[in-house]
C-alpha positions as CSV (number, residue, x, y, z in Angstrom):
1,X,104.9,92.1,141.2
2,X,101.7,94.9,139.2
3,X,102.0,98.3,140.8
4,X,99.0,98.2,141.8
5,X,100.2,95.2,144.0
6,X,102.9,97.0,145.3
7,X,100.4,100.0,146.4
8,X,98.8,97.3,148.5
9,X,101.5,95.9,150.2
10,X,102.4,99.1,150.9
11,X,99.5,100.0,152.4
12,X,99.9,97.1,154.6
13,X,102.8,97.9,155.4
14,X,101.9,101.2,157.1
15,X,99.2,99.0,158.9
16,X,95.2,98.7,159.4
17,X,93.6,101.9,159.3
18,X,95.4,102.9,156.0
19,X,94.2,99.8,154.4
20,X,90.7,100.5,155.0
21,X,90.2,103.5,154.1
22,X,92.4,102.6,150.8
23,X,89.7,99.9,150.6
24,X,86.2,101.7,151.9
25,X,87.2,104.7,148.8
26,X,87.9,101.9,146.4
27,X,84.0,101.0,147.7
28,X,82.7,103.9,147.9
29,X,83.9,104.4,143.5
30,X,83.2,101.9,142.6
31,X,79.4,101.8,144.4
32,X,79.2,104.8,141.6
33,X,80.0,103.7,138.7
34,X,78.7,100.4,138.5
35,X,75.6,101.9,137.9
36,X,76.5,103.1,134.8
37,X,78.4,99.6,133.2
38,X,75.8,97.8,131.3
39,X,76.1,94.1,129.8
40,X,76.0,94.1,125.4
41,X,74.4,91.2,124.4
42,X,74.4,90.6,120.8
43,X,72.5,87.7,118.5
44,X,73.5,87.6,114.9
45,X,73.9,84.9,111.7
46,X,77.2,82.1,111.4
47,X,77.0,78.7,109.0
48,X,75.6,75.5,111.4
49,X,79.0,74.2,111.1
50,X,76.8,70.6,109.7
51,X,76.9,71.7,106.1
52,X,73.6,72.7,106.2
53,X,73.5,76.2,103.9
54,X,71.7,77.2,106.7
55,X,73.5,80.3,108.9
56,X,71.6,79.6,112.8
57,X,72.0,81.9,115.5
58,X,74.7,83.4,117.4
59,X,74.8,85.1,121.3
60,X,77.8,87.3,122.1
61,X,78.3,89.1,124.9
62,X,80.3,92.4,125.6
63,X,80.4,95.9,128.0
64,X,79.5,99.4,127.0
65,X,78.8,102.4,130.0
66,X,76.2,105.1,130.0
67,X,77.4,108.2,129.2
68,X,74.3,110.2,128.8
69,X,70.9,109.9,131.1
70,X,69.6,110.2,127.8
71,X,70.0,105.5,127.5
72,X,73.1,106.7,124.8
73,X,75.6,104.0,125.3
74,X,79.5,103.8,124.3
75,X,80.7,99.7,123.4
76,X,83.6,99.2,120.5
77,X,82.3,97.6,117.0
78,X,83.6,94.6,117.3
79,X,81.8,93.9,120.4
80,X,77.6,94.6,118.2
81,X,79.0,93.0,114.6
82,X,77.8,93.0,111.8
83,X,74.0,90.7,111.6
84,X,73.0,92.1,115.3
85,X,69.8,92.0,117.7
86,X,71.3,94.4,120.3
87,X,70.4,94.0,124.1
88,X,71.1,95.7,127.4
89,X,71.2,94.4,131.1
90,X,70.9,97.3,133.0
91,X,72.4,96.9,136.9
92,X,70.0,96.6,138.6
93,X,69.8,100.7,140.8
94,X,71.3,100.8,144.4
95,X,68.5,101.5,146.2
96,X,67.8,98.0,144.3
97,X,70.6,95.6,145.6
98,X,70.3,96.5,149.0
99,X,69.2,94.1,150.3
100,X,68.9,93.0,154.0
101,X,71.5,90.0,154.7
102,X,71.7,89.4,150.5
103,X,75.4,89.3,149.1
104,X,74.6,87.5,145.9
105,X,73.2,90.5,143.8
106,X,70.1,90.1,142.1
107,X,69.6,90.1,137.9
108,X,69.7,93.5,135.7
109,X,66.7,94.1,133.5
110,X,67.6,93.5,129.3
111,X,66.6,95.5,127.5
112,X,66.3,96.3,123.7
113,X,69.4,98.3,122.3
114,X,69.1,100.2,119.0
115,X,73.1,100.4,117.4
116,X,72.9,104.6,116.7
117,X,75.9,103.7,114.2
118,X,80.1,102.3,114.6
119,X,82.8,103.3,113.4
120,X,85.1,100.4,112.6
121,X,88.8,102.6,112.5
122,X,88.1,103.4,115.9
123,X,86.4,100.7,117.1
124,X,83.5,102.7,118.6
125,X,79.8,102.0,118.5
126,X,76.9,103.9,120.0
127,X,73.8,102.4,121.2
128,X,70.6,103.9,122.1
129,X,67.7,102.7,125.0
130,X,64.1,103.7,125.2
131,X,63.7,105.3,129.3
132,X,65.5,109.1,130.0
133,X,67.3,109.6,133.7
134,X,69.7,106.8,133.5
135,X,72.9,107.4,136.0
136,X,76.0,107.8,133.4
137,X,79.6,108.8,133.5
138,X,81.3,111.0,132.4
139,X,84.6,111.1,130.1
140,X,88.2,112.4,131.5
141,X,90.5,114.6,129.6
142,X,92.7,111.9,128.4
143,X,95.7,113.5,127.2
144,X,95.7,115.0,130.5
145,X,95.9,111.4,132.4
146,X,99.8,110.1,133.2
147,X,102.0,106.9,133.6
148,X,101.4,105.1,136.7
149,X,98.0,107.1,137.4
150,X,95.1,104.4,138.6
151,X,91.8,103.6,136.8
152,X,90.3,100.4,136.8
153,X,88.3,98.6,134.4
154,X,84.8,97.9,134.3
155,X,82.5,95.1,132.6
156,X,81.6,91.4,132.2
157,X,84.4,89.4,131.7
158,X,83.6,86.0,130.0
159,X,80.1,87.4,131.0
160,X,80.3,87.4,134.5
161,X,78.1,91.0,134.7
162,X,79.7,93.7,136.6
163,X,82.8,93.4,137.6
164,X,85.8,95.3,138.8
165,X,89.5,95.0,138.9
166,X,93.1,98.3,139.0
167,X,95.2,98.9,138.6
168,X,97.9,101.9,136.8
169,X,99.0,103.1,133.3
170,X,101.2,101.4,132.2
171,X,101.6,103.7,128.5
172,X,99.2,107.1,128.1
173,X,99.8,106.8,124.2
174,X,101.1,103.4,123.1
175,X,100.4,102.6,119.7
176,X,100.1,98.9,118.6
177,X,100.6,99.0,115.0
178,X,102.9,101.4,112.7
179,X,100.1,102.1,110.4
180,X,97.9,102.6,113.5
181,X,95.9,106.2,114.0
182,X,95.1,105.0,117.1
183,X,97.7,105.9,120.1
184,X,95.4,103.3,123.0
185,X,96.1,103.6,126.8
186,X,98.3,100.7,127.4
187,X,97.1,99.5,131.1
188,X,98.3,96.6,133.5
189,X,94.2,96.3,135.1
190,X,92.2,92.9,134.2
191,X,90.6,93.1,131.3
192,X,89.6,90.1,129.6
193,X,87.2,88.4,126.6
194,X,84.3,89.9,127.6
195,X,85.8,93.3,129.1
196,X,85.6,94.9,125.4
197,X,83.3,98.0,125.6
198,X,83.4,98.5,129.3
199,X,84.9,101.8,130.7
200,X,88.7,102.6,131.9
201,X,87.7,104.8,134.7
202,X,90.3,106.8,136.7
203,X,90.0,108.3,140.6
204,X,87.1,110.7,140.2
205,X,85.2,107.9,138.1
206,X,85.2,109.3,135.2
207,X,85.9,107.6,131.5
208,X,89.6,107.9,131.0
209,X,88.9,105.2,128.3
210,X,87.3,102.1,126.6
211,X,88.7,99.0,126.8
212,X,89.1,97.2,123.7
213,X,91.7,94.5,123.4
214,X,95.0,92.5,125.4
215,X,97.6,91.0,124.2
216,X,97.8,87.7,125.5
217,X,99.6,84.2,124.4
218,X,97.1,82.3,126.2
219,X,93.6,84.5,125.6
220,X,93.3,85.6,129.1
221,X,94.7,88.5,131.3
222,X,98.8,88.7,131.5
223,X,98.9,92.2,132.6
224,X,99.2,94.2,128.8
225,X,95.7,95.7,127.7
226,X,94.3,98.9,124.7
227,X,92.3,101.0,126.1
228,X,90.5,103.6,123.5
229,X,91.8,107.6,125.0
230,X,88.0,109.3,126.3
231,X,89.5,112.4,123.9
232,X,89.0,110.1,120.3
233,X,85.6,108.3,122.5
234,X,84.0,111.4,123.6
235,X,84.4,113.2,119.6
236,X,83.1,109.8,117.9
237,X,80.3,109.7,120.1
238,X,79.6,113.3,119.5
239,X,79.7,112.3,116.0
240,X,77.8,109.5,115.9
241,X,75.5,111.0,117.9
242,X,74.9,114.0,116.0
243,X,75.7,112.4,112.3
244,X,75.3,109.0,112.4
245,X,78.9,108.9,111.2
246,X,82.8,109.7,112.2
247,X,83.8,112.8,109.3
248,X,87.8,112.2,109.5
249,X,89.5,115.0,108.8
250,X,92.6,115.6,105.7
251,X,94.5,118.6,103.6
252,X,97.4,116.5,101.6
253,X,100.5,116.3,103.2
254,X,102.3,113.5,103.9
255,X,104.4,114.0,107.1
256,X,107.9,112.3,109.1
257,X,108.8,112.4,111.6
258,X,112.2,114.1,112.6
259,X,115.3,112.2,114.7
260,X,118.4,113.6,115.4
261,X,119.2,111.4,113.2
262,X,117.0,113.1,110.5
263,X,117.7,116.1,111.5
264,X,121.2,115.8,111.2
265,X,121.2,114.5,107.6
266,X,119.0,117.5,106.3
267,X,121.0,119.8,108.1
268,X,117.8,120.9,110.1
269,X,118.1,124.1,112.6
270,X,116.1,121.9,114.7
271,X,116.2,117.9,115.6
272,X,112.7,117.8,117.0
273,X,108.8,118.6,115.3
274,X,107.3,116.8,112.1
275,X,108.8,118.1,108.6
276,X,106.7,117.8,105.0
277,X,107.9,115.0,103.4
278,X,105.4,116.1,100.6
279,X,102.2,118.2,99.6
280,X,99.8,117.0,97.6
281,X,99.5,119.6,94.7
282,X,96.0,121.3,94.4
283,X,95.3,120.0,98.1
284,X,93.8,122.2,101.1
285,X,97.9,122.4,102.7
286,X,99.1,123.2,99.4
287,X,96.1,126.0,98.3
288,X,96.8,127.3,102.2
289,X,100.9,127.6,101.3
290,X,102.2,124.4,102.5
291,X,105.3,123.2,101.0
292,X,107.4,120.2,101.2
293,X,110.1,120.2,104.3
294,X,108.2,122.7,105.9
295,X,108.3,121.6,110.0
296,X,105.6,121.8,111.4
297,X,105.5,122.8,115.0
298,X,102.8,123.1,116.7
299,X,98.6,122.2,115.9
300,X,95.6,124.4,117.3
301,X,98.4,125.8,120.2
302,X,99.8,122.0,120.7
303,X,103.3,120.9,120.3
304,X,103.4,118.3,117.8
305,X,106.8,115.5,118.8
306,X,105.2,112.8,116.0
307,X,103.7,112.7,112.8
308,X,100.8,110.5,114.5
309,X,100.4,113.8,116.2
310,X,99.5,115.9,113.5
311,X,98.3,112.3,112.1
312,X,95.3,112.3,114.8
313,X,95.1,116.4,114.7
314,X,94.2,116.4,111.4
315,X,92.3,113.2,111.8
316,X,89.7,115.2,114.3
317,X,89.3,118.4,112.2
318,X,87.0,117.5,109.4
319,X,85.5,120.9,108.0
320,X,86.9,123.3,110.0
321,X,90.4,125.4,110.1
322,X,93.6,124.1,112.1
323,X,96.0,126.4,112.7
324,X,99.6,125.4,111.5
325,X,102.8,126.7,113.2
326,X,105.3,126.7,111.2
327,X,109.4,126.8,110.5
328,X,110.6,127.5,107.4
329,X,114.3,127.8,107.4
330,X,115.1,130.1,109.9
331,X,111.7,131.9,109.8
332,X,108.2,131.2,111.9
333,X,104.7,131.5,110.2
334,X,101.3,130.7,111.0
335,X,99.1,129.1,108.6
336,X,95.3,128.3,108.7
337,X,94.9,125.4,106.5
338,X,90.9,124.2,105.9
339,X,90.6,120.6,106.5
340,X,88.8,118.4,104.2
341,X,86.7,115.1,104.9
342,X,87.9,112.7,103.9
343,X,87.0,110.8,100.7
344,X,83.8,108.4,100.5
345,X,84.0,105.1,102.3
346,X,82.3,102.3,102.0
347,X,83.0,100.0,104.5
348,X,80.6,102.6,107.1
349,X,76.9,101.7,105.2
350,X,77.7,98.6,107.5
351,X,76.5,101.4,109.9
352,X,73.1,101.5,108.4
353,X,72.3,97.7,109.4
354,X,69.9,97.5,111.6
355,X,69.3,94.5,112.4
356,X,68.0,91.4,110.9
357,X,66.3,91.8,108.0
358,X,69.3,92.9,106.6
359,X,70.6,89.7,105.8
360,X,69.8,87.9,102.3
361,X,71.4,84.4,103.6
362,X,71.8,83.1,100.7
363,X,73.7,85.2,98.7
364,X,75.4,85.5,102.7
365,X,75.7,89.2,102.4
366,X,73.6,92.2,105.0
367,X,72.1,94.6,103.0
368,X,70.4,98.0,102.4
369,X,69.3,99.7,99.7
370,X,70.2,102.5,97.0
371,X,68.7,105.9,98.7
372,X,69.8,109.7,100.0
373,X,71.7,107.5,102.9
374,X,74.1,105.3,100.6
375,X,75.2,106.8,98.0
376,X,76.7,110.5,99.5
377,X,79.8,107.5,100.9
378,X,79.5,105.4,96.7
379,X,81.7,107.2,94.2
380,X,79.2,108.2,91.4
381,X,76.7,105.9,90.1
382,X,76.2,104.3,86.4
383,X,72.5,103.6,87.6
384,X,70.1,105.0,90.5
385,X,68.7,101.6,91.8
386,X,69.4,99.0,93.0
387,X,71.1,96.7,96.5
388,X,74.0,98.0,98.0
389,X,76.0,95.1,99.7
390,X,77.1,96.6,103.3
391,X,78.7,93.6,104.5
392,X,80.2,90.0,104.3
393,X,78.5,87.1,106.5
394,X,79.9,84.1,105.2
395,X,82.3,83.1,102.0
396,X,79.9,82.2,99.4
397,X,81.7,78.6,98.7
398,X,82.0,77.9,94.8
399,X,82.6,81.9,93.8
400,X,84.6,83.3,91.0
401,X,85.0,86.4,92.6
402,X,83.8,87.3,95.9
403,X,81.2,90.4,96.7
404,X,82.9,93.4,98.1
405,X,81.3,96.5,100.9
406,X,80.2,99.8,98.5
407,X,78.8,96.6,95.4
408,X,75.8,97.3,93.9
409,X,73.2,94.6,92.9
410,X,71.6,96.0,90.0
411,X,69.6,92.3,89.2
412,X,70.1,88.6,90.0
413,X,69.7,85.9,87.2
414,X,69.1,88.6,85.5
415,X,65.5,89.7,86.9
416,X,65.8,93.7,87.5
417,X,66.4,94.7,91.3
418,X,65.8,97.5,92.8
419,X,65.5,97.1,96.2
420,X,65.9,95.6,99.1
421,X,63.1,93.1,99.8
422,X,62.9,93.0,95.3
423,X,66.9,91.5,96.3
424,X,65.2,88.8,99.3
425,X,62.2,87.7,97.7
426,X,64.1,86.8,95.1
427,X,66.5,84.9,96.5
428,X,64.4,83.6,98.8
429,X,63.8,80.9,95.8
430,X,67.5,80.0,95.7
431,X,67.6,76.1,95.9
432,X,70.7,75.1,97.8
433,X,73.8,75.0,95.5
434,X,71.8,76.5,92.2
435,X,74.3,79.1,90.2
436,X,73.8,83.0,90.9
437,X,74.7,85.8,88.6
438,X,74.7,88.7,90.2
439,X,75.2,92.3,87.9
440,X,76.8,94.5,89.9
441,X,78.6,97.6,89.8
442,X,82.6,98.8,91.6
443,X,84.0,101.0,91.5
444,X,82.6,102.1,88.5
445,X,82.3,99.7,86.5
446,X,80.3,96.5,85.4
447,X,80.4,93.1,86.0
448,X,79.0,90.2,86.6
449,X,79.3,87.9,89.7
450,X,79.1,83.5,89.5
451,X,78.2,82.6,92.9
452,X,76.4,79.5,94.3
453,X,72.6,79.6,96.3
454,X,73.3,79.1,99.8
């Protein structure tokens, strides 16, 4: 039996008053949270499926939550999609919903939303709607969450807006894939398709996490849902709001978790903590004085038990100093390390796409102008004008090679291209199946890519 159902069964055994009190508390929480939860409606492109080269409109829905009175909304990056027109369905305010004798909720208000930016690594996106004075939810401190704590999942599963379910935190830190730097909150609260991007709230009505995905054989709720922790969501939200992107740190180390077996084999003086298996020559860690086999006990005062915890701490401190407490032999040392920003990441270019105007359907791509916003995200380029591939909408048939995010297009069939407008004009003249030679730069090398126009 689910822990939340076990709680209800216990209350039933105690009698009506306790159950009614719990029900009223639950209802009060929902009434406070509901006005800040929105449905996210997206329109993008996908192949029509009828064998023609036409890209047809595709509609999708997800959830989101207002986190600022000025209309800022947090949702999942995968809800927003790649080619998109984004709208938000705002719930009516409490006083607007109170119609005498009404049992059905009246419909909300659909408004356009701007994508401020998205981060695929954490699967978080930030939207903005016009206006001010919106109800919003604060972020909880997810480091204080505990296993067994009651939580409530809000959102629009299967497009059913303003739904709520109750459950408990099954695990406060679940790493789903070994190579994934993210650790998620696991919950048994019912999460289904469409809940993505909605808030997982605690008993105080604060955002404990953002519902992100489920593990399911059937595609529906099976009691294993995952939410991005509020502390990470808040950090990503604040960076995207300020800079339109996320900065990630690195210091040039390879940390490994110390296990009892590893400690015994290496004759370490402690069987817990994080050991540095490698320190990059010339990196920030080496410059600060860190060495191979140093044992990291704490980062900025927080005890470290796993290598993932150190990686997450570094990841969040780009451009700042970090204090590490280390054990070197029998010496305890404190070292200050400058955390550098991670190298340039072409995938971040996709966060600059603002709508359907970035689509070049004949080439199956999303593209942006090569300008001052984009050049910092790319390696040094051979030319200063062109068009950058931000994402792939469909895989072009007959292509000898494929375009990648970060490719820079300099010409199409011998015609020089200096802007997205020029590329769209040239592509509009192409016939379906016509050979197309693109002259592109990829990772510092110039090459021709041959494909067939859609």
